[in-house]
C-alpha positions in Angstrom: 87.7 82.4 80.1 85.0 85.0 79.4 84.4 88.0 77.2 83.0 91.3 78.2 82.2 94.7 76.8 83.6 97.8 78.6 81.6 101.0 78.9 82.6 104.3 80.8 79.2 104.2 82.6 80.6 101.1 84.6 82.0 101.3 88.1 85.4 99.4 87.2 86.0 98.1 90.8 82.6 96.5 90.7 83.3 95.0 87.4 86.7 93.5 88.4 85.2 92.0 91.7 82.4 90.4 89.8 85.0 89.0 87.3 86.9 87.3 90.2 83.8 86.3 92.2 81.9 84.9 89.3 84.8 83.0 87.5 86.2 81.5 91.0 82.7 80.3 91.7 82.1 78.9 88.3 85.5 77.1 87.9 85.3 75.5 91.4 88.3 73.8 93.0 91.3 72.7 90.8 90.9 69.4 89.3 93.7 66.6 89.5 96.1 69.4 91.0 96.0 71.4 87.7 95.9 75.0 88.5 92.8 77.2 87.2 94.0 80.2 85.0 91.3 83.0 84.8 91.2 85.0 81.7 88.9 87.7 80.3 88.6 89.5 77.1 87.5 93.0 76.7 85.5 94.4 73.7 85.8 98.1 73.5 83.9 100.3 71.1 85.7 102.5 68.6 87.2 105.6 70.4 87.1 104.0 73.9 90.7 103.6 75.1 90.0 102.2 79.0 92.4 99.3 78.4 95.1 101.4 77.2 94.7 104.0 79.9 95.2 101.1 82.3 98.0 99.7 80.6 99.8 103.1 80.9 99.0 103.5 84.4 96.7 106.6 83.9 94.2 105.6 86.6 94.2 103.0 89.5 91.4 100.7 90.7 91.1 100.5 94.6 91.9 96.9 95.8 93.8 95.8 92.7 97.3 96.0 91.4 97.4 96.1 87.4 100.7 95.0 85.7 101.2 95.1 81.9 102.4 91.5 80.6 102.5 92.7 77.0 101.0 95.1 74.7 97.6 93.5 74.8 97.3 91.9 78.2 97.2 92.9 81.9 97.9 90.9 84.9 95.4 91.8 87.7 96.1 91.0 91.2 93.3 91.3 93.8 94.0 92.4 97.5 93.2 88.7 98.2 96.4 87.7 96.2 94.2 86.2 93.5 95.1 86.8 89.8 93.4 87.2 86.4 94.8 88.0 83.0 92.8 90.6 81.1 93.1 90.8 77.3 92.4 93.9 75.1 89.8 93.5 72.4 87.6 95.7 70.1 84.2 95.8 69.0 83.2 96.4 65.4 79.7 97.3 64.2 79.0 96.5 60.4 76.8 98.5 57.9 74.1 95.7 58.3 74.1 96.0 62.1 76.1 92.9 62.7 79.1 92.9 65.2 82.4 91.4 65.1 84.9 91.0 68.1 88.5 91.5 67.5 90.2 89.9 70.7 93.7 90.1 71.9 94.3 93.2 70.0 93.8 96.8 70.5 93.9 98.0 66.9 90.8 100.0 65.7 88.7 98.5 62.7 86.4 101.2 61.2 82.6 100.8 61.9 79.9 100.7 59.2 82.0 98.7 56.8 80.1 95.9 54.9 80.2 92.7 56.8 82.7 90.8 54.4 85.2 93.9 54.5 84.9 94.2 58.2 85.9 90.6 58.7 89.0 91.1 56.3 90.0 94.0 58.5 89.8 92.2 61.8 91.8 89.3 60.2 94.4 91.6 59.0 95.0 92.8 62.7 96.1 89.3 63.7 93.5 89.3 66.3 91.2 86.4 67.3 87.9 86.9 65.2 84.8 86.3 67.1 81.1 86.3 65.8 78.9 87.1 69.1 75.4 85.8 68.7 72.7 88.7 69.1 68.9 88.7 69.2 67.2 89.0 66.1 70.5 89.4 63.9 71.2 85.6 63.1 68.4 85.2 60.7 67.4 86.2 57.3 69.9 88.1 55.0 72.2 88.6 57.9 72.0 85.0 58.9 73.1 84.2 55.6 76.1 86.5 56.1 77.0 84.8 59.4 76.6 81.3 57.6 79.0 82.2 55.0 81.6 83.6 57.6 81.4 80.4 59.6 82.1 78.3 56.8 84.9 80.3 55.2 86.5 81.4 58.3 86.5 77.9 60.1 90.0 77.4 59.3 91.4 80.9 60.2 90.9 80.7 63.9 87.2 82.0 64.1 85.2 81.6 67.4 81.6 81.9 67.9 80.3 83.4 71.1 77.2 82.5 72.9 75.5 85.3 75.0 73.9 85.5 78.4 71.3 87.6 76.8 70.0 84.6 74.8 67.3 83.3 77.1 67.9 80.2 79.2 66.2 77.1 77.7 66.0 78.7 74.2 67.0 76.0 71.7 70.6 76.0 70.3 70.8 78.3 67.2 71.3 76.2 64.0 74.4 78.3 63.2 76.0 77.1 66.4 75.3 73.4 65.2 76.8 74.5 62.0 80.0 75.8 63.8 80.5 72.7 65.8 80.4 70.5 62.7 83.2 72.6 61.4 85.1 72.4 64.6 84.5 75.9 65.4 84.7 76.5 69.2 81.6 78.1 70.8 82.7 80.2 73.7 80.5 82.0 76.3 80.3 85.6 77.4 78.0 87.9 79.3 77.7 90.7 76.6 76.6 93.3 79.0 74.8 96.4 77.8 75.9 99.9 78.2 73.6 100.3 81.2 74.8 101.0 84.9 74.8 97.9 86.9 75.3 95.4 83.9 79.0 95.3 85.0 78.0 93.1 88.0 77.2 90.5 85.5 80.8 90.1 84.3 82.2 86.6 84.5 78.9 85.0 85.3 78.6 83.1 81.9 81.9 81.9 80.7 83.9 79.0 79.1 85.9 76.3 80.9 88.8 75.3 78.7 91.1 72.2 79.4 94.5 72.9 77.9 98.2 72.1 78.7 100.1 75.2 79.4 102.1 76.8 82.2 100.3 79.7 84.1 103.2 81.9 83.8 103.0 81.6 79.9 99.2 82.5 80.0 99.7 85.8 78.0 100.9 84.3 75.0 99.5 80.7 75.4 95.8 81.6 75.7 95.2 83.5 72.5 97.5 80.9 70.8 95.6 77.9 72.0 92.1 79.5 71.2 93.5 80.4 67.7 95.0 76.9 66.9 92.4 74.9 68.9 95.1 73.4 71.1 92.7 72.4 74.0 91.0 69.2 75.0 87.7 70.7 76.1 85.6 73.8 75.9 82.4 74.0 77.6 80.1 76.7 78.8 79.7 77.4 82.6 77.4 79.7 84.4 73.9 80.5 83.3 72.1 82.7 80.7 69.3 85.0 81.7 65.8 83.7 82.0 63.4 85.2 79.6 61.9 87.8 81.8 65.3 89.0 82.8 66.6 89.0 79.3 63.7 91.0 78.1 64.0 93.4 80.9 67.7 94.0 80.1 67.0 94.4 76.5 64.3 97.0 77.1 66.3 98.9 79.5 69.2 99.0 77.0 66.9 100.1 74.3 64.6 102.8 76.2 66.6 103.4 79.4 68.3 106.6 80.2 71.7 105.4 81.6 73.7 104.6 78.5 77.5 105.3 78.0 78.6 107.9 75.9 81.6 107.4 73.6 
């Protein structure tokens, strides 16, 4: 399982092939005969409607067959008869410059709300609320907001998301440790920037979750087991960017000229 932002600057075929290739490589062969079910969650910015365009069949992606399996999930079949479930999701930017992900939902939440109000709006959508780590944003007054949210939302299905942009070998953030003490799952995602070429990283940092469900039930079972903590193990697989790579990615995002437009 992984989460990924989706921007108009991306080549969608490249993104989907990266998802399949990277998730298959990281998951490895099935264990004890249990099938591996691949899933990815999008996090689209406000006014983006790429997932909905896919669901309505407004465009196709070469080499892939895309079939809706509900309002918020697509089953994607590759030309090699491999399958992946792709869930809708939204990205919310708060007044303080923090981000909240609203996964397994396609309902918009207005940007620029104060952080506590934005959290409540996300919860009202019935989605999976996720707090993604971001460089420089989990300390000081904003760190205090994150801490309060982890404590108050732990019983309400909160997930915390680590990011591949957090340099490899950096120590675990203190707020991750708080989350674990409160039994908040720490999931992993690439968190690609809106820069051409970042889509090739999709699926390269993800979570391997062990749970008991039938693959055919995945569209309903995966969000439910994440919300209700109905899994026996959840661990990160793949790798985060080395410090020089993370710095280069961040600098290109901040000062480069290949950003997506809303």
